[in-house]
C-alpha positions in Angstrom: -41.9 -48.3 -24.3 -42.6 -46.3 -21.9 -44.7 -43.0 -22.4 -43.8 -39.4 -21.0 -46.3 -38.8 -18.4 -49.0 -36.3 -19.3 -48.7 -33.2 -17.5 -52.8 -32.2 -17.2 -54.4 -28.4 -16.4 -56.3 -28.1 -14.1 -58.2 -25.3 -15.6 -60.1 -25.9 -18.4 -59.4 -23.4 -21.7 -62.1 -21.9 -24.0 -60.8 -19.1 -26.6 -63.8 -17.3 -28.2 -63.1 -16.0 -32.1 -64.2 -12.6 -32.4 -65.2 -10.7 -35.7 -65.6 -6.8 -35.3 -67.9 -5.0 -38.3 -67.1 -2.4 -39.6 -69.0 1.1 -38.3 -69.8 -1.1 -34.9 -68.8 -0.7 -31.8 -69.6 -4.5 -30.8 -67.5 -7.8 -30.5 -70.4 -10.5 -32.6 -69.6 -14.0 -31.3 -69.7 -15.9 -35.0 -67.8 -19.4 -33.8 -66.2 -20.6 -30.4 -63.1 -23.2 -30.8 -61.9 -24.8 -27.3 -58.2 -25.8 -27.0 -57.8 -29.5 -26.8 -54.2 -30.2 -26.3 -50.7 -28.4 -26.2 -47.9 -30.1 -27.8 -44.6 -28.1 -26.9 -45.9 -24.4 -28.6 -48.2 -25.3 -30.5 -52.3 -25.5 -29.6 -54.3 -28.0 -31.5 -58.0 -26.5 -31.5 -61.2 -28.8 -31.5 -61.6 -27.0 -34.8 -57.9 -28.2 -36.0 -59.4 -31.0 -34.2 -62.2 -30.7 -37.1 -60.6 -29.3 -40.0 -58.1 -33.1 -40.2 -60.8 -35.2 -39.4 -62.6 -33.6 -43.2 -58.8 -34.0 -44.8 -57.9 -37.3 -43.3 -61.4 -38.2 -45.1 -60.4 -36.8 -48.4 -56.8 -38.8 -48.2 -58.1 -41.8 -47.4 -60.8 -41.1 -50.5 -57.9 -39.5 -53.0 -55.0 -42.5 -51.5 -56.7 -46.2 -51.0 -53.2 -47.1 -49.6 -52.5 -43.9 -47.5 -49.6 -44.7 -44.8 -51.2 -42.3 -42.4 -54.8 -44.2 -42.7 -53.3 -47.5 -42.3 -51.4 -46.9 -39.5 -54.0 -45.0 -37.8 -56.8 -47.8 -39.1 -60.0 -46.2 -40.9 -61.8 -47.4 -37.7 -60.3 -43.7 -36.7 -62.1 -41.9 -38.7 -65.8 -43.5 -37.7 -64.4 -42.4 -34.6 -63.2 -39.4 -34.8 -66.3 -38.3 -36.9 -68.3 -39.5 -34.1 -66.0 -37.8 -31.3 -66.7 -34.5 -33.2 -70.0 -34.6 -33.3 -70.9 -35.8 -30.1 -68.6 -32.8 -28.5 -71.3 -31.4 -25.7 -71.1 -27.3 -25.1 -71.1 -27.5 -21.7 -67.9 -27.3 -19.7 -68.7 -29.5 -17.0 -69.7 -31.9 -19.7 -66.6 -31.6 -21.7 -64.7 -32.3 -19.1 -66.3 -35.9 -18.9 -66.4 -36.4 -22.3 -62.9 -35.5 -22.9 -62.0 -38.4 -20.1 -64.3 -41.0 -21.4 -61.8 -40.4 -24.8 -58.7 -41.1 -23.3 -57.8 -43.8 -26.2 -58.7 -41.3 -29.1 -56.8 -38.4 -27.4 -53.5 -40.7 -26.8 -53.9 -41.3 -30.8 -55.1 -37.3 -31.6 -51.9 -36.4 -29.4 -49.5 -38.7 -31.9 -51.3 -37.6 -34.7 -50.2 -34.1 -34.2 -47.5 -35.3 -33.2 -46.1 -36.8 -36.5 -47.6 -33.6 -38.1 -45.3 -31.4 -36.3 -42.5 -33.2 -36.6 -43.0 -33.3 -40.3 -43.8 -30.1 -40.7 -40.6 -29.5 -39.2 -38.6 -31.2 -42.5 -40.5 -29.0 -44.5 -40.5 -32.2 -47.1 -41.7 -30.3 -50.0 -45.4 -31.0 -51.7 -44.4 -30.1 -55.4 -46.8 -28.2 -58.0 -47.3 -31.3 -59.9 -48.3 -32.8 -57.0 -50.6 -30.6 -55.8 -52.2 -31.1 -59.5 -52.7 -34.9 -59.5 -53.8 -34.2 -56.0 -56.9 -31.8 -57.7 -57.7 -34.5 -60.3 -57.4 -37.3 -58.4 -60.2 -35.4 -55.8 -62.7 -34.4 -58.9 -62.3 -37.9 -60.3 -62.8 -40.0 -57.1 -65.3 -37.2 -55.8 -63.8 -36.5 -52.9 -64.5 -34.4 -50.4 -64.2 -30.9 -52.8 -63.2 -28.6 -49.4 -59.2 -29.3 -49.0 -58.8 -28.0 -52.5 -58.5 -23.7 -52.4 -58.2 -22.2 -56.2 -55.6 -23.4 -57.4 -53.2 -25.6 -55.4 -54.9 -27.1 -51.9 -55.9 -25.9 -48.3 -52.5 -25.1 -46.0 -53.3 -28.1 -43.2 -54.3 -30.2 -46.0 -51.0 -29.5 -47.6 -49.7 -30.3 -43.8 -50.8 -33.8 -43.6 -49.9 -34.8 -47.6 -46.3 -33.1 -45.8 -46.9 -36.5 -43.7 -48.3 -38.8 -45.4 -44.9 -37.9 -48.1 -42.6 -38.3 -44.6 -43.8 -41.7 -44.1 -43.9 -42.7 -47.2 -40.0 -41.8 -47.0 -38.7 -42.9 -44.3 -40.3 -46.3 -44.2 -41.6 -46.8 -48.3 -38.4 -48.9 -48.6 -38.4 -51.3 -46.4 -41.5 -52.7 -48.2 -40.1 -55.7 -50.0 -41.9 -57.0 -53.0 -46.0 -58.4 -51.9 -45.3 -57.4 -48.5 -47.7 -55.5 -46.5 -48.0 -52.0 -44.3 -47.9 -54.5 -41.3 -44.4 -55.3 -42.1 -43.5 -51.6 -41.8 -46.0 -50.7 -38.7 -44.2 -51.9 -35.7 -40.9 -49.7 -36.3 -43.3 -46.4 -36.8 -44.9 -47.2 -33.6 -41.1 -47.1 -32.3 -40.5 -43.7 -34.3 -44.2 -42.4 -32.4 -43.5 -43.5 -28.9 -40.2 -41.9 -29.2 -41.4 -39.2 -30.9 -44.0 -39.0 -28.3 -41.0 -39.1 -25.2 -39.5 -36.0 -27.2 -42.7 -33.3 -27.8 -44.1 -32.2 -25.0 -47.8 -32.1 -24.1 -50.7 -31.2 -21.6 -53.6 -31.9 -22.0 -56.8 -29.3 -21.8 -58.9 -31.4 -19.3 
């Protein structure tokens, strides 16, 4: 299926996150974040991608049969890790770097579109499941940064909503002893359709 044409922004946008200290008149820059892609009305930043890498790594550690990891494949994790590690700081270098990683950006576009769609479906991550994830995280010695107090980080819950949505929609198509490959083409058709429905714009 033909993919939706990409509307490219000619302006590279950079957003700075500031923190004002009580009693001081000057703002101190504590971190910076760069917009990478806009999906519908929501902007995905470099920090968002960094958080989701952490989340996918944890999901892969907790569930060795994760639909998300199987669909995007384990190579996606290592490629994304390198993308973040080598991300340049200078604007002109960033533009070249993003263009040189268009295949990965396409995968990220798909990922965040499914994430947005599954969020709109309001799939419930039950308290029992959250507790099981917390136990599995510790037992499997996974990254505990996805945990928050007695629950899970909000963005990790969003990833679990995506996992549950894919399982509820396609899990029934898996027959006894059949592999994930038997349903991957169905998910690919869904993602291509979603890519047409949800507009996007890269910030080169």
